[in-house]
SEDO-907184 format. One line per field, with one value per atom (N, C-alpha, C): residue in one letter; x, y, z; residue number from 1. Coordinates in Angstrom, 1 decimal. Atoms other than C-alpha are relative to their C-alpha. Layout:
% residues N
residuo = A|...
x = X|...
y = Y|...
z = Z|...
num = NUM|...
% end
This chain:
% residues 74
residuo = M|M|M|N|N|N|K|K|K|M|M|M|K|K|K|K|K|K|K|K|K|E|E|E|Y|Y|Y|I|I|I|E|E|E|K|K|K|I|I|I|L|L|L|K|K|K|P|P|P|I|I|I|L|L|L|D|D|D|D|D|D|I|I|I|M|M|M|L|L|L|M|M|M|L|L|L|S|S|S|L|L|L|E|E|E|K|K|K|P|P|P|E|E|E|E|E|E|P|P|P|A|A|A|Q|Q|Q|Y|Y|Y|M|M|M|I|I|I|N|N|N|Y|Y|Y|L|L|L|Q|Q|Q|S|S|S|K|K|K|I|I|I|G|G|G|N|N|N|V|V|V|Y|Y|Y|G|G|G|D|D|D|V|V|V|L|L|L|S|S|S|T|T|T|N|N|N|E|E|E|K|K|K|N|N|N|E|E|E|L|L|L|N|N|N|F|F|F|L|L|L|K|K|K|E|E|E|E|E|E|I|I|I|K|K|K|K|K|K|Y|Y|Y|K|K|K|N|N|N|M|M|M
x = -0.6|3.2|-0.4|0.4|1.3|1.1|-1.0|4.1|1.3|-1.2|6.8|0.1|-0.3|8.3|0.1|-0.1|8.2|1.3|-1.3|11.9|0.4|-0.2|12.1|-0.8|0.8|9.3|0.6|-0.7|11.1|1.2|-1.3|14.4|-0.2|0.1|13.1|-1.0|1.0|10.1|0.1|0.1|10.2|1.4|-1.3|13.9|0.5|-0.4|14.7|-0.8|0.8|11.8|0.4|-0.4|12.7|1.4|-1.4|16.4|0.0|0.1|15.5|-0.6|0.6|13.2|0.9|-0.9|15.7|1.2|-1.0|18.4|-0.5|0.6|16.2|-0.3|0.2|15.2|1.3|-1.3|18.8|0.6|-0.5|19.7|-0.8|0.9|16.7|-0.3|0.3|16.0|-1.3|1.2|12.4|-0.6|0.6|10.6|-1.2|1.1|7.6|0.3|-0.4|9.1|-1.2|1.2|5.7|-0.5|0.5|4.4|1.0|-1.0|7.7|-0.1|0.1|7.4|-1.2|1.2|3.9|0.2|-0.3|4.9|1.0|-1.0|7.9|-0.6|0.7|5.8|-1.0|0.9|3.2|0.7|-0.7|5.8|0.5|-0.4|7.1|-1.2|1.2|3.6|-0.3|0.2|3.1|0.9|-1.0|6.3|-0.1|0.1|5.8|-1.3|1.3|2.1|-1.0|0.8|0.8|-0.8|0.7|-0.2|-1.0|0.9|-2.0|-1.2|1.1|-4.2|-1.2|1.2|-7.8|-0.2|0.4|-9.3|-0.6|0.6|-11.4|1.1|-1.0|-8.3|0.8|-0.7|-6.5|-0.8|0.9|-9.5|0.0|0.1|-9.7|1.3|-1.3|-5.9|0.0|0.0|-6.3|-1.0|1.0|-9.4|0.7|-0.7|-7.4|1.1|-1.1|-4.5|-0.6|0.7|-6.9|-0.5|0.5|-8.4|1.2|-1.2|-4.9|0.3|-0.3|-4.3|-1.0|1.0|-7.6|0.3|-0.2|-6.8|1.3|-1.3|-3.2|-0.2|0.2|-4.5|-0.9|0.9|-6.9|0.7
y = -0.9|-3.9|-0.4|0.4|-5.3|-0.8|0.9|-7.8|0.7|-0.7|-5.2|0.5|-0.4|-4.5|1.5|-1.5|-1.0|0.5|-0.5|-0.6|-0.1|0.2|-1.9|1.1|-1.1|0.5|1.4|-1.2|3.4|0.2|-0.1|2.6|0.0|0.1|1.8|1.0|-0.9|4.1|1.4|-1.3|7.0|0.7|-0.7|7.7|0.7|-0.7|8.5|1.3|-1.2|11.0|1.1|-1.0|12.6|0.6|-0.5|12.8|1.1|-1.0|14.7|1.3|-1.2|17.1|0.7|-0.7|17.8|0.6|-0.6|18.4|1.3|-1.2|20.9|1.1|-1.0|22.6|0.7|-0.6|23.1|0.8|-0.9|24.5|1.2|-1.1|26.7|0.9|-0.7|27.7|0.9|-0.7|28.7|0.6|-0.7|31.1|-0.9|0.8|28.7|-1.5|1.3|25.2|-1.0|0.9|23.4|0.1|-0.3|25.0|-0.5|0.4|24.3|-1.5|1.5|20.6|-0.5|0.3|20.5|0.1|-0.2|22.0|-1.0|0.9|19.8|-1.4|1.3|16.6|0.0|-0.1|17.8|-0.1|0.0|18.3|-1.4|1.3|14.8|-0.9|0.8|13.3|0.3|-0.3|15.1|-0.7|0.6|13.7|-1.5|1.4|10.2|-0.6|0.5|9.7|0.7|-0.9|12.3|-0.8|0.8|9.7|-1.0|0.9|7.5|0.6|-0.6|10.0|0.2|-0.2|10.1|1.5|-1.4|13.3|0.5|-0.5|13.5|0.2|-0.2|13.1|1.2|-1.2|15.8|1.2|-1.1|18.1|0.2|-0.1|17.4|0.6|-0.6|18.1|1.5|-1.4|21.4|0.8|-0.7|22.3|0.2|-0.1|21.5|1.0|-1.1|23.7|1.3|-1.3|26.6|0.3|-0.2|26.0|0.4|-0.3|26.1|1.5|-1.4|29.4|1.0|-0.9|30.9|0.1|0.0|29.8|0.7|-0.7|31.1|1.5|-1.4|34.5|0.6|-0.5|34.8|0.8
z = -1.0|12.1|1.4|-1.4|15.1|0.7|-0.6|15.6|0.2|-0.2|15.4|1.4|-1.3|18.8|0.1|-0.1|20.2|-0.3|0.2|20.2|-1.5|1.4|16.6|-0.8|0.6|15.6|0.1|-0.3|17.2|-0.9|0.8|15.5|-1.5|1.5|12.0|-0.5|0.5|11.7|0.5|-0.6|14.1|0.0|-0.1|14.5|-1.2|1.2|10.9|-0.2|0.1|10.8|1.0|-1.1|14.1|-0.2|0.3|13.2|-1.1|1.1|10.0|0.5|-0.5|11.8|1.0|-0.9|14.6|-0.7|0.8|12.0|-0.6|0.7|10.1|1.0|-1.0|13.3|0.5|-0.4|14.4|-1.0|1.1|11.0|-0.2|0.3|10.5|1.2|-1.2|14.1|-0.2|0.2|13.4|1.3|-1.2|15.7|0.5|-0.4|15.7|-0.4|0.4|15.8|-0.2|0.2|16.1|-1.4|1.3|13.0|-1.1|1.0|11.2|-0.1|0.0|12.2|-0.8|0.7|10.9|-1.5|1.4|7.6|-0.6|0.4|7.3|-0.2|0.1|7.9|-1.2|1.2|5.4|-1.3|1.2|2.8|-0.3|0.2|3.4|-0.4|0.4|3.2|-1.5|1.4|-0.1|-0.9|0.9|-1.5|0.0|-0.1|-0.2|-0.3|0.1|-0.1|-0.9|0.8|-2.5|-1.0|1.0|-5.1|0.6|-0.5|-2.7|0.8|-0.7|-1.0|-0.9|0.9|-2.3|-0.1|0.2|-3.5|1.2|-1.2|-0.4|1.1|-1.0|1.8|-0.3|0.4|-0.1|0.3|-0.4|0.3|1.5|-1.5|4.0|0.5|-0.4|4.3|-0.2|0.3|2.6|0.9|-0.9|4.7|1.4|-1.3|7.9|0.0|0.1|6.7|0.1|-0.1|6.3|1.4|-1.4|9.7|0.9|-0.8|11.2|-0.1|0.3|9.5|0.7|-0.7|10.9|1.5|-1.5|14.5|0.3|-0.3|14.2|0.0|0.1|13.2|1.0|-1.1|16.2|1.0
num = 1|1|1|2|2|2|3|3|3|4|4|4|5|5|5|6|6|6|7|7|7|8|8|8|9|9|9|10|10|10|11|11|11|12|12|12|13|13|13|14|14|14|15|15|15|16|16|16|17|17|17|18|18|18|19|19|19|20|20|20|21|21|21|22|22|22|23|23|23|24|24|24|25|25|25|26|26|26|27|27|27|28|28|28|29|29|29|30|30|30|31|31|31|32|32|32|33|33|33|34|34|34|35|35|35|36|36|36|37|37|37|38|38|38|39|39|39|40|40|40|41|41|41|42|42|42|43|43|43|44|44|44|45|45|45|46|46|46|47|47|47|48|48|48|49|49|49|50|50|50|51|51|51|52|52|52|53|53|53|54|54|54|55|55|55|56|56|56|57|57|57|58|58|58|59|59|59|60|60|60|61|61|61|62|62|62|63|63|63|64|64|64|65|65|65|66|66|66|67|67|67|68|68|68|69|69|69|70|70|70|71|71|71|72|72|72|73|73|73|74|74|74
% end
């Protein structure tokens, strides 16, 4: 990927993800768009990378989710 040009990276990697998120945001119109985007991306990671995450990485992800909830409720 180091040899991939910025424009190519944006078009091939980022744009499809951002297009999906923007579509879902426009359809759902969540009150907290940032949290919605986090949840959306986490669901995609689980679907795409769920089998390749180590147990430690899954535990860390769950820990961070709980930390987000704590700070959100402050």
